[in-house]
DOKOLVEX-516692 format. One record per residue: residue in three letters; x, y, z of N, C-alpha, C in turn. Coordinates in steps of 0.001 Angstrom, whole numbers, plus 500000, padded with zeros to 6 digits. Atoms other than C-alpha are relative to their C-alpha. Layout:
BEGIN
@code: Ala, npx: X, npy: Y, npz: Z, capx: X, capy: Y, capz: Z, cpx: X, cpy: Y, cpz: Z
...
! end
This chain:
BEGIN
@code: Met, npx: 499080, npy: 498482, npz: 499169, capx: 728127, capy: 241438, capz: 339755, cpx: 501064, cpy: 500100, cpz: 499905
@code: Leu, npx: 499208, npy: 500286, npz: 500030, capx: 731154, capy: 242261, capz: 339707, cpx: 500454, cpy: 501662, cpz: 500790
@code: Leu, npx: 499890, npy: 498738, npz: 498816, capx: 732382, capy: 244147, capz: 342887, cpx: 501328, cpy: 500367, cpz: 500046
@code: Leu, npx: 498803, npy: 499105, npz: 500168, capx: 735933, capy: 246223, capz: 342618, cpx: 500112, cpy: 500704, cpz: 501534
@code: Trp, npx: 499996, npy: 498921, npz: 498491, capx: 737472, capy: 247276, capz: 346324, cpx: 501732, cpy: 500170, cpz: 499349
@code: Glu, npx: 498145, npy: 499611, npz: 499983, capx: 740285, capy: 248930, capz: 346701, cpx: 500637, cpy: 500241, cpz: 501444
@code: Lys, npx: 499124, npy: 500156, npz: 499400, capx: 742874, capy: 248396, capz: 348897, cpx: 500051, cpy: 500858, cpz: 500762
@code: Ile, npx: 499635, npy: 498750, npz: 499284, capx: 743535, capy: 251373, capz: 351469, cpx: 501004, cpy: 499603, cpz: 500739
@code: Pro, npx: 498636, npy: 500719, npz: 499724, capx: 747091, capy: 250444, capz: 352917, cpx: 500109, cpy: 501394, cpz: 501761
@code: Leu, npx: 499560, npy: 499345, npz: 498463, capx: 747055, capy: 251029, capz: 356543, cpx: 500820, cpy: 500106, cpz: 500538
@code: Asn, npx: 498577, npy: 499601, npz: 499154, capx: 749602, capy: 252946, capz: 358440, cpx: 499793, cpy: 499383, cpz: 501439
@code: Gln, npx: 500359, npy: 500463, npz: 498792, capx: 750339, capy: 250780, capz: 361208, cpx: 500259, cpy: 501109, cpz: 501403
@code: Glu, npx: 500022, npy: 498891, npz: 498671, capx: 751341, capy: 253825, capz: 363745, cpx: 499142, cpy: 500352, cpz: 500114
@code: Met, npx: 501474, npy: 499278, npz: 499713, capx: 748182, capy: 255355, capz: 363038, cpx: 499593, cpy: 499119, cpz: 500787
@code: Ala, npx: 500828, npy: 500809, npz: 499854, capx: 746635, capy: 252521, capz: 363773, cpx: 500281, cpy: 499092, cpz: 502099
@code: Ser, npx: 499067, npy: 500252, npz: 498427, capx: 748766, capy: 251711, capz: 366999, cpx: 499435, cpy: 500978, cpz: 500726
@code: Leu, npx: 500607, npy: 498979, npz: 499661, capx: 747964, capy: 254793, capz: 368015, cpx: 498789, cpy: 500119, cpz: 500491
@code: Ala, npx: 501744, npy: 500017, npz: 499732, capx: 744113, capy: 254505, capz: 368209, cpx: 500222, cpy: 499585, cpz: 501532
@code: Asn, npx: 499734, npy: 500082, npz: 498846, capx: 744982, capy: 252808, capz: 371536, cpx: 501222, cpy: 499913, cpz: 500954
@code: Ile, npx: 498642, npy: 500228, npz: 498550, capx: 747763, capy: 253889, capz: 373694, cpx: 499191, cpy: 500255, cpz: 500773
@code: Phe, npx: 500236, npy: 499750, npz: 498340, capx: 747332, capy: 253907, capz: 377240, cpx: 500687, cpy: 500240, cpz: 500149
@code: Val, npx: 498552, npy: 500602, npz: 499565, capx: 749139, capy: 254441, capz: 379446, cpx: 499078, cpy: 501190, cpz: 502090
@code: Val, npx: 500801, npy: 499376, npz: 498844, capx: 748213, capy: 255105, capz: 383417, cpx: 501850, cpy: 500259, cpz: 500784
@code: Ser, npx: 499190, npy: 499157, npz: 499139, capx: 750992, capy: 257437, capz: 385627, cpx: 499572, cpy: 500145, cpz: 501383
@code: Arg, npx: 500702, npy: 499895, npz: 498368, capx: 751015, capy: 256939, capz: 389546, cpx: 501196, cpy: 501099, cpz: 499864
@code: Thr, npx: 498799, npy: 498647, npz: 499305, capx: 752566, capy: 260377, capz: 391567, cpx: 498745, cpy: 499941, cpz: 501334
@code: Leu, npx: 500722, npy: 500132, npz: 498382, capx: 751563, capy: 260658, capz: 395420, cpx: 499597, cpy: 501838, cpz: 500235
@code: His, npx: 500554, npy: 499137, npz: 499323, capx: 749945, capy: 263851, capz: 396191, cpx: 499442, cpy: 500005, cpz: 501103
@code: Asp, npx: 500010, npy: 500639, npz: 498973, capx: 749863, capy: 264379, capz: 399834, cpx: 499394, cpy: 499268, cpz: 500449
@code: Gly, npx: 500009, npy: 501484, npz: 498996, capx: 750004, capy: 261075, capz: 401035, cpx: 498603, cpy: 499048, cpz: 499258
@code: Ile, npx: 501228, npy: 500393, npz: 500949, capx: 747084, capy: 260452, capz: 397999, cpx: 500797, cpy: 499364, cpz: 499084
@code: Pro, npx: 499721, npy: 500134, npz: 501615, capx: 747797, capy: 258186, capz: 394381, cpx: 499007, cpy: 500773, cpz: 499642
@code: Val, npx: 500641, npy: 499658, npz: 501239, capx: 746969, capy: 259551, capz: 391682, cpx: 500222, cpy: 499425, cpz: 498648
@code: Leu, npx: 499876, npy: 500289, npz: 500965, capx: 746598, capy: 258060, capz: 388806, cpx: 499257, cpy: 500844, cpz: 498489
@code: Ala, npx: 500241, npy: 499317, npz: 501069, capx: 746687, capy: 259926, capz: 385856, cpx: 499695, cpy: 499784, cpz: 499031
@code: Leu, npx: 500399, npy: 500695, npz: 500882, capx: 745214, capy: 258451, capz: 382681, cpx: 500021, cpy: 501378, cpz: 498832
@code: Asp, npx: 500430, npy: 499433, npz: 501125, capx: 746209, capy: 259192, capz: 379196, cpx: 499423, cpy: 499551, cpz: 498774
@code: Gly, npx: 499913, npy: 500919, npz: 500969, capx: 745086, capy: 258143, capz: 375704, cpx: 498524, cpy: 499281, cpz: 499823
@code: Phe, npx: 500467, npy: 500255, npz: 500032, capx: 742592, capy: 255709, capz: 375122, cpx: 499623, cpy: 498780, cpz: 500703
@code: Leu, npx: 500259, npy: 501236, npz: 499118, capx: 740454, capy: 253523, capz: 378049, cpx: 499132, cpy: 499391, cpz: 498904
@code: Asp, npx: 501100, npy: 500422, npz: 500981, capx: 738633, capy: 251151, capz: 375910, cpx: 500041, cpy: 498531, cpz: 500348
@code: Ala, npx: 499405, npy: 500973, npz: 499562, capx: 738460, capy: 247519, capz: 376004, cpx: 501258, cpy: 499225, cpz: 500021
@code: His, npx: 498247, npy: 500322, npz: 500025, capx: 741925, capy: 246700, capz: 375154, cpx: 500924, cpy: 500516, cpz: 501180
@code: Thr, npx: 499278, npy: 499599, npz: 499989, capx: 743527, capy: 249153, capz: 377219, cpx: 499210, cpy: 499909, cpz: 501163
@code: Ala, npx: 500788, npy: 499427, npz: 498468, capx: 740697, capy: 249263, capz: 380681, cpx: 500439, cpy: 498814, cpz: 500338
@code: Pro, npx: 499685, npy: 501023, npz: 498908, capx: 742618, capy: 245897, capz: 382169, cpx: 501730, cpy: 500848, cpz: 500354
@code: Asn, npx: 498516, npy: 499347, npz: 499444, capx: 746006, capy: 248240, capz: 382654, cpx: 499738, cpy: 500943, cpz: 501057
@code: Phe, npx: 500441, npy: 499597, npz: 498775, capx: 743627, capy: 250335, capz: 384528, cpx: 499744, cpy: 499469, cpz: 501183
@code: Glu, npx: 500648, npy: 500810, npz: 498955, capx: 742321, capy: 248239, capz: 386580, cpx: 501195, cpy: 499525, cpz: 500402
@code: Ser, npx: 498852, npy: 500951, npz: 499536, capx: 745678, capy: 246488, capz: 387162, cpx: 500944, cpy: 501291, cpz: 501177
@code: Ala, npx: 499267, npy: 498830, npz: 499274, capx: 746872, capy: 250080, capz: 388471, cpx: 498758, cpy: 500304, cpz: 501508
@code: Ile, npx: 501714, npy: 500044, npz: 498177, capx: 743437, capy: 250162, capz: 391199, cpx: 500444, cpy: 498850, cpz: 500660
@code: Gln, npx: 499834, npy: 500765, npz: 499242, capx: 743951, capy: 247544, capz: 392228, cpx: 501020, cpy: 499654, cpz: 500608
@code: Gln, npx: 499239, npy: 499620, npz: 499386, capx: 747615, capy: 248165, capz: 392999, cpx: 500168, cpy: 500396, cpz: 501366
@code: Glu, npx: 500524, npy: 499444, npz: 499169, capx: 746212, capy: 250564, capz: 395069, cpx: 499376, cpy: 499529, cpz: 501194
@code: Val, npx: 501053, npy: 501194, npz: 498832, capx: 743679, capy: 248277, capz: 396740, cpx: 500740, cpy: 499031, cpz: 500676
@code: Asp, npx: 499080, npy: 500735, npz: 499211, capx: 746598, capy: 245994, capz: 397407, cpx: 500350, cpy: 500975, cpz: 501060
@code: Gly, npx: 499034, npy: 499415, npz: 499260, capx: 748616, capy: 248185, capz: 398705, cpx: 499664, cpy: 500550, cpz: 500939
@code: Gly, npx: 500207, npy: 498929, npz: 498987, capx: 746298, capy: 249888, capz: 401210, cpx: 499509, cpy: 500996, cpz: 499945
@code: Asn, npx: 500064, npy: 498886, npz: 500827, capx: 745511, capy: 253082, capz: 399261, cpx: 498635, cpy: 499750, cpz: 499471
@code: Leu, npx: 501201, npy: 499932, npz: 500337, capx: 741869, capy: 253415, capz: 399650, cpx: 499538, cpy: 500744, cpz: 499212
@code: Arg, npx: 500728, npy: 499073, npz: 500530, capx: 741360, capy: 256898, capz: 398580, cpx: 501336, cpy: 500024, cpz: 498826
@code: Ile, npx: 500004, npy: 499658, npz: 501032, capx: 742058, capy: 257297, capz: 395291, cpx: 499590, cpy: 501304, cpz: 497874
@code: Ile, npx: 500592, npy: 498738, npz: 501069, capx: 742332, capy: 260426, capz: 392522, cpx: 500469, cpy: 499665, cpz: 498066
@code: Ala, npx: 499578, npy: 500020, npz: 500862, capx: 741813, capy: 259576, capz: 388897, cpx: 500094, cpy: 501639, cpz: 499068
@code: Asn, npx: 499787, npy: 498930, npz: 501078, capx: 743178, capy: 262242, capz: 386765, cpx: 499712, cpy: 500232, cpz: 498521
@code: Cys, npx: 500096, npy: 500056, npz: 501730, capx: 741710, capy: 262796, capz: 383249, cpx: 500362, cpy: 500528, cpz: 499161
@code: Asp, npx: 499295, npy: 498618, npz: 500239, capx: 743249, capy: 265948, capz: 381889, cpx: 500389, cpy: 499201, cpz: 498678
@code: Lys, npx: 499561, npy: 500669, npz: 501974, capx: 744718, capy: 263237, capz: 378685, cpx: 499696, cpy: 498814, cpz: 499800
@code: Leu, npx: 500432, npy: 501507, npz: 500515, capx: 742237, capy: 260896, capz: 378708, cpx: 498983, cpy: 500579, cpz: 499214
@code: Thr, npx: 501380, npy: 498710, npz: 500614, capx: 740409, capy: 261844, capz: 375358, cpx: 499045, cpy: 498750, cpz: 499945
@code: Tyr, npx: 501916, npy: 501444, npz: 499392, capx: 737843, capy: 258127, capz: 375418, cpx: 500411, cpy: 499690, cpz: 500743
@code: Ile, npx: 500679, npy: 500876, npz: 498492, capx: 736378, capy: 256321, capz: 377573, cpx: 498860, cpy: 499084, cpz: 499521
@code: Ser, npx: 501187, npy: 500308, npz: 500667, capx: 734208, capy: 253358, capz: 376326, cpx: 499460, cpy: 499100, cpz: 501351
@code: Ser, npx: 500441, npy: 500480, npz: 498995, capx: 731724, capy: 251367, capz: 378446, cpx: 501703, cpy: 499170, cpz: 501281
@code: Ala, npx: 499358, npy: 500612, npz: 498644, capx: 734741, capy: 248752, capz: 379882, cpx: 500891, cpy: 501020, cpz: 500661
@code: Gly, npx: 498928, npy: 498704, npz: 499109, capx: 736859, capy: 251833, capz: 380921, cpx: 498976, cpy: 500169, cpz: 500660
@code: Leu, npx: 500227, npy: 499999, npz: 498870, capx: 734092, capy: 252710, capz: 382736, cpx: 499341, cpy: 499024, cpz: 500878
@code: Gly, npx: 500332, npy: 501554, npz: 499083, capx: 733189, capy: 249465, capz: 384166, cpx: 501396, cpy: 500159, cpz: 500783
@code: Val, npx: 498980, npy: 500048, npz: 498904, capx: 736598, capy: 249602, capz: 385745, cpx: 498975, cpy: 500847, cpz: 501137
@code: Phe, npx: 500297, npy: 498740, npz: 499121, capx: 735489, capy: 252652, capz: 387894, cpx: 499353, cpy: 499546, cpz: 500668
@code: Met, npx: 500666, npy: 500160, npz: 499861, capx: 732281, capy: 250907, capz: 388533, cpx: 500112, cpy: 498572, cpz: 501108
@code: Ser, npx: 499567, npy: 501551, npz: 499200, capx: 734060, capy: 247570, capz: 389983, cpx: 500551, cpy: 500176, cpz: 500853
@code: Phe, npx: 499315, npy: 500241, npz: 499233, capx: 736004, capy: 248761, capz: 392127, cpx: 499940, cpy: 501153, cpz: 501532
@code: Ile, npx: 500455, npy: 499214, npz: 498775, capx: 733940, capy: 251625, capz: 394183, cpx: 498915, cpy: 499813, cpz: 500808
@code: Glu, npx: 500717, npy: 500200, npz: 498441, capx: 731870, capy: 249971, capz: 396219, cpx: 500715, cpy: 499185, cpz: 500621
@code: Glu, npx: 499106, npy: 500429, npz: 499361, capx: 734363, capy: 247860, capz: 397556, cpx: 500703, cpy: 500872, cpz: 501123
@code: Ile, npx: 498973, npy: 499405, npz: 499578, capx: 737247, capy: 250527, capz: 398006, cpx: 498777, cpy: 501160, cpz: 501258
@code: Arg, npx: 500456, npy: 499517, npz: 498741, capx: 734238, capy: 252912, capz: 400092, cpx: 499135, cpy: 499067, cpz: 500818
@code: Glu, npx: 499970, npy: 501112, npz: 498604, capx: 732931, capy: 249466, capz: 402097, cpx: 501574, cpy: 499895, cpz: 500735
@code: Arg, npx: 499024, npy: 500251, npz: 499701, capx: 736280, capy: 249642, capz: 403000, cpx: 500327, cpy: 501586, cpz: 500754
@code: Gly, npx: 499297, npy: 498020, npz: 499311, capx: 736090, capy: 254158, capz: 404074, cpx: 501015, cpy: 500375, cpz: 499014
@code: Gly, npx: 498679, npy: 499156, npz: 501043, capx: 738009, capy: 255093, capz: 400880, cpx: 498991, cpy: 500630, cpz: 498815
@code: Asp, npx: 500012, npy: 499016, npz: 500893, capx: 737351, capy: 256842, capz: 397945, cpx: 500470, cpy: 499793, cpz: 498765
@code: Ile, npx: 499147, npy: 499194, npz: 500695, capx: 737915, capy: 257578, capz: 394118, cpx: 499650, cpy: 501375, cpz: 499783
@code: Lys, npx: 500518, npy: 498652, npz: 500267, capx: 737718, capy: 261107, capz: 393504, cpx: 500512, cpy: 500071, cpz: 497752
@code: Ile, npx: 500204, npy: 499963, npz: 501517, capx: 737696, capy: 261884, capz: 389368, cpx: 500407, cpy: 501667, cpz: 499884
@code: Cys, npx: 499745, npy: 499113, npz: 500625, capx: 739251, capy: 265119, capz: 387843, cpx: 500529, cpy: 500440, cpz: 499098
@code: Ser, npx: 499038, npy: 499872, npz: 501968, capx: 740408, capy: 266832, capz: 384951, cpx: 499199, cpy: 500159, cpz: 498983
@code: Val, npx: 500264, npy: 500847, npz: 501211, capx: 738003, capy: 265624, capz: 382537, cpx: 499706, cpy: 500808, cpz: 498854
@code: Gln, npx: 499598, npy: 499275, npz: 501268, capx: 738329, capy: 266978, capz: 378984, cpx: 498251, cpy: 499632, cpz: 499925
@code: Pro, npx: 501098, npy: 499848, npz: 500318, capx: 734956, capy: 267879, capz: 377721, cpx: 498953, cpy: 498787, cpz: 499239
@code: Lys, npx: 500639, npy: 500886, npz: 500537, capx: 734029, capy: 264803, capz: 375561, cpx: 500170, cpy: 498684, cpz: 500669
@code: Val, npx: 499717, npy: 501243, npz: 499306, capx: 734395, capy: 261992, capz: 378135, cpx: 499431, cpy: 500871, cpz: 501329
@code: Met, npx: 501124, npy: 499705, npz: 499203, capx: 732743, capy: 264370, capz: 380441, cpx: 498352, cpy: 499480, cpz: 499817
@code: Gln, npx: 501661, npy: 500274, npz: 500747, capx: 729300, capy: 263972, capz: 378512, cpx: 499798, cpy: 498580, cpz: 500355
@code: Val, npx: 499899, npy: 500640, npz: 499872, capx: 730146, capy: 260629, capz: 378467, cpx: 499441, cpy: 499588, cpz: 501790
@code: Phe, npx: 500168, npy: 500593, npz: 499112, capx: 730171, capy: 260252, capz: 381965, cpx: 498265, cpy: 500953, cpz: 500867
@code: Glu, npx: 501249, npy: 498595, npz: 499667, capx: 726996, capy: 263083, capz: 382394, cpx: 498999, cpy: 498628, cpz: 499332
@code: Ile, npx: 501276, npy: 501234, npz: 500534, capx: 724664, capy: 260252, capz: 380273, cpx: 500543, cpy: 498991, cpz: 500793
@code: Leu, npx: 499839, npy: 501361, npz: 499351, capx: 725530, capy: 257630, capz: 382400, cpx: 500001, cpy: 499920, cpz: 501578
@code: Gly, npx: 500389, npy: 499525, npz: 498126, capx: 724879, capy: 259209, capz: 386226, cpx: 501439, cpy: 500063, cpz: 500385
@code: Phe, npx: 498931, npy: 499589, npz: 498927, capx: 728661, capy: 259771, capz: 387264, cpx: 500109, cpy: 501207, cpz: 500982
@code: Pro, npx: 499836, npy: 498827, npz: 499020, capx: 728616, capy: 262994, capz: 389000, cpx: 498959, cpy: 499649, cpz: 500873
@code: Ala, npx: 500683, npy: 501072, npz: 499234, capx: 725625, capy: 261163, capz: 390719, cpx: 500694, cpy: 499282, cpz: 501242
@code: Leu, npx: 499140, npy: 501386, npz: 499450, capx: 728324, capy: 258351, capz: 392016, cpx: 501112, cpy: 500235, cpz: 500382
@code: Phe, npx: 498641, npy: 499642, npz: 499738, capx: 731080, capy: 260229, capz: 391964, cpx: 500972, cpy: 501593, cpz: 500101
@code: Asp, npx: 499397, npy: 499234, npz: 499721, capx: 733189, capy: 262996, capz: 393015, cpx: 500316, cpy: 500746, cpz: 498666
@code: Ile, npx: 499433, npy: 499845, npz: 501014, capx: 734060, capy: 264831, capz: 389817, cpx: 500381, cpy: 502011, cpz: 499999
@code: Val, npx: 499884, npy: 499074, npz: 499137, capx: 736044, capy: 267861, capz: 390366, cpx: 501047, cpy: 500612, cpz: 499118
@code: Thr, npx: 499715, npy: 498644, npz: 501334, capx: 738157, capy: 271119, capz: 388074, cpx: 501813, cpy: 499128, cpz: 500500
@code: Gly, npx: 498434, npy: 500407, npz: 500354, capx: 741770, capy: 269312, capz: 389098, cpx: 500216, cpy: 499406, cpz: 501638
@code: Val, npx: 499132, npy: 500860, npz: 498776, capx: 743985, capy: 267347, capz: 391699, cpx: 499647, cpy: 500348, cpz: 501752
@code: Ser, npx: 500247, npy: 499170, npz: 498960, capx: 743674, capy: 270162, capz: 394356, cpx: 498799, cpy: 499743, cpz: 500492
@code: Asp, npx: 501745, npy: 499791, npz: 500014, capx: 739991, capy: 270068, capz: 394264, cpx: 499549, cpy: 498392, cpz: 500726
@code: Ala, npx: 499928, npy: 501182, npz: 499463, capx: 740226, capy: 266277, capz: 394971, cpx: 500013, cpy: 499961, cpz: 501029
@code: Ile, npx: 499053, npy: 499832, npz: 498476, capx: 742827, capy: 266448, capz: 397602, cpx: 498781, cpy: 500246, cpz: 500540
@code: Gly, npx: 501345, npy: 499452, npz: 499491, capx: 740285, capy: 268976, capz: 398952, cpx: 498577, cpy: 499160, cpz: 500936
@code: Lys, npx: 500968, npy: 500853, npz: 499402, capx: 737263, capy: 266713, capz: 399084, cpx: 499875, cpy: 498909, cpz: 500626
@code: Phe, npx: 499639, npy: 500934, npz: 498843, capx: 739283, capy: 264060, capz: 400849, cpx: 499970, cpy: 500734, cpz: 501368
@code: Gln, npx: 499843, npy: 499131, npz: 499074, capx: 740091, capy: 266718, capz: 403120, cpx: 498104, cpy: 500390, cpz: 500785
@code: Glu, npx: 501454, npy: 499959, npz: 499169, capx: 736513, capy: 267252, capz: 404227, cpx: 499261, cpy: 498870, cpz: 499916
@code: Ser, npx: 500416, npy: 500981, npz: 499474, capx: 735420, capy: 264236, capz: 404267, cpx: 500795, cpy: 499434, cpz: 501216
@code: Asn, npx: 498738, npy: 500614, npz: 498746, capx: 737838, capy: 263115, capz: 406779, cpx: 499620, cpy: 500663, cpz: 501113
@code: Gln, npx: 499492, npy: 499182, npz: 498822, capx: 737099, capy: 265966, capz: 408848, cpx: 497977, cpy: 500136, cpz: 500812
@code: Glu, npx: 501451, npy: 500414, npz: 500442, capx: 732994, capy: 265009, capz: 408312, cpx: 500168, cpy: 498691, cpz: 500919
@code: Arg, npx: 499782, npy: 500899, npz: 499175, capx: 734400, capy: 261786, capz: 410641, cpx: 500135, cpy: 499906, cpz: 501041
! end
């Protein structure tokens, strides 16, 4: 039996775009907002983990993850959220998630994230959730 393999040229630019992920940090009302952009997978999750760890190390225990430009999340990306939430809550903080794209929201819903995290429509809503929790204390 003879097998013929056709070589399909790999467009390096397209291959590198598949795993682009950027975390940008801004402050809104003194709360760090980590804007997630691109693919959050096993290759890029350490970047997100490092960004959250920097906030925790700096004493910022109220964190907003803005997922407006997050186009994909794998189990590794979901694991980053889960790996920090217990410690942050034990220390009196929280992570709020906002502006989630439908495809990513579907993954969150399948895994029960809405029962574990406040997932809201925008940054201002996430800030509002933090203000609500401050008033309850």
